[in-house]
Kinemage of the C-alpha trace (Angstrom):
@kinemage 1
@onewidth
@group {chain A} dominant
@subgroup {mainchain}
@vectorlist {calphas} color= white
{ca met a 1} P 5.232 17.649 -50.283
{ca leu a 2} L 5.329 19.123 -46.545
{ca his a 3} L 4.161 22.912 -47.472
{ca ser a 4} L 2.209 25.280 -44.962
{ca pro a 5} L 1.142 28.952 -46.413
{ca gln a 6} L 2.986 29.762 -43.021
{ca ser a 7} L 5.648 28.801 -41.178
{ca val a 8} L 4.968 25.775 -38.750
{ca lys a 9} L 6.911 23.160 -36.402
{ca val a 10} L 6.237 19.482 -37.368
{ca gln a 11} L 7.459 16.630 -35.420
{ca leu a 12} L 8.578 13.741 -37.753
{ca his a 13} L 9.642 10.205 -36.638
{ca thr a 14} L 13.347 10.059 -37.229
{ca glu a 15} L 13.016 7.325 -39.807
{ca ala a 16} L 9.716 9.228 -41.561
{ca phe a 17} L 10.726 8.157 -45.162
{ca arg a 18} L 12.291 4.646 -44.301
{ca arg a 19} L 9.518 2.749 -46.155
{ca met a 20} L 9.042 5.209 -49.435
{ca glu a 21} L 12.189 3.379 -51.349
{ca asn a 22} L 9.702 4.582 -54.581
{ca leu a 23} L 9.871 8.409 -53.464
{ca lys a 24} L 10.998 10.758 -56.337
{ca phe a 25} L 10.233 14.271 -55.317
{ca leu a 26} L 10.776 15.847 -51.721
{ca ile a 27} L 9.649 19.339 -51.380
{ca val a 28} L 9.309 20.584 -48.003
{ca glu a 29} L 8.322 24.661 -47.322
{ca asn a 30} L 7.670 26.625 -44.288
{ca val a 31} L 8.157 23.558 -42.241
{ca arg a 32} L 10.629 23.144 -39.449
{ca ile a 33} L 11.413 19.531 -38.492
{ca cys a 34} L 12.036 19.236 -34.791
{ca lys a 35} L 14.441 16.386 -34.925
{ca pro a 36} L 17.330 15.405 -37.418
{ca leu a 37} L 16.037 12.665 -40.072
{ca glu a 38} L 18.051 9.536 -39.991
{ca phe a 39} L 17.114 8.226 -43.480
{ca leu a 40} L 16.089 9.873 -46.825
{ca pro a 41} L 14.758 7.494 -49.546
{ca asn a 42} L 17.543 6.757 -52.163
{ca ser a 43} L 15.569 7.013 -55.027
{ca leu a 44} L 14.871 10.557 -54.535
{ca ile a 45} L 15.846 12.667 -57.798
{ca phe a 46} L 14.855 15.938 -56.653
{ca leu a 47} L 15.177 17.571 -53.331
{ca lys a 48} L 13.848 20.905 -52.441
{ca trp a 49} L 14.361 22.061 -48.863
{ca pro a 50} L 15.245 25.334 -47.802
{ca asn a 51} L 17.034 26.176 -44.598
{ca tyr a 52} L 17.740 22.501 -43.536
{ca pro a 53} L 19.109 22.596 -40.506
{ca phe a 54} L 20.509 19.292 -39.794
{ca his a 55} L 23.473 16.987 -40.888
{ca trp a 56} L 23.199 14.952 -44.166
{ca pro a 57} L 21.479 11.604 -42.965
{ca ser a 58} L 24.451 8.812 -42.791
{ca glu a 59} L 22.113 6.497 -44.860
{ca tyr a 60} L 21.323 8.630 -47.846
{ca phe a 61} L 23.552 8.063 -50.830
{ca pro a 62} L 22.263 10.692 -53.614
{ca glu a 63} L 22.989 8.682 -56.656
{ca gln a 64} L 20.029 9.281 -58.352
{ca leu a 65} L 19.778 12.569 -57.617
{ca val a 66} L 19.572 15.237 -60.637
{ca ala a 67} L 18.118 18.279 -59.120
{ca ile a 68} L 18.589 19.964 -55.476
{ca glu a 69} L 17.418 22.790 -54.083
{ca met a 70} L 18.514 23.531 -50.635
{ca pro a 71} L 19.421 27.409 -50.028
{ca his a 72} L 20.460 28.626 -46.204
{ca ser a 73} L 20.924 25.014 -45.522
{ca arg a 74} L 23.404 23.788 -42.958
{ca ile a 75} L 24.300 20.433 -44.752
{ca arg a 76} L 27.220 19.161 -44.022
{ca leu a 77} L 28.316 15.804 -45.908
{ca pro a 78} L 30.039 12.749 -44.187
{ca lys a 79} L 34.054 12.494 -44.503
{ca gln a 80} L 35.053 9.970 -46.954
{ca val a 81} L 37.743 7.394 -45.400
């Protein structure tokens, strides 16, 4: 969980979650990430990230995702060919 009582700006590496293959829950609140993430674990079943400002990572396939809470986000899914 990335949570701050007050809004903060955080610099994460774009592949910060690359080796977290078993991550099931991701909650990000009051934290602004500076760069778009290139990877989210496919193992996520719950994702809460209000105001997510980036495109959906191209390597993320949310097949196990059961619940998603991302109000006021700017998600753009990649086009299917």
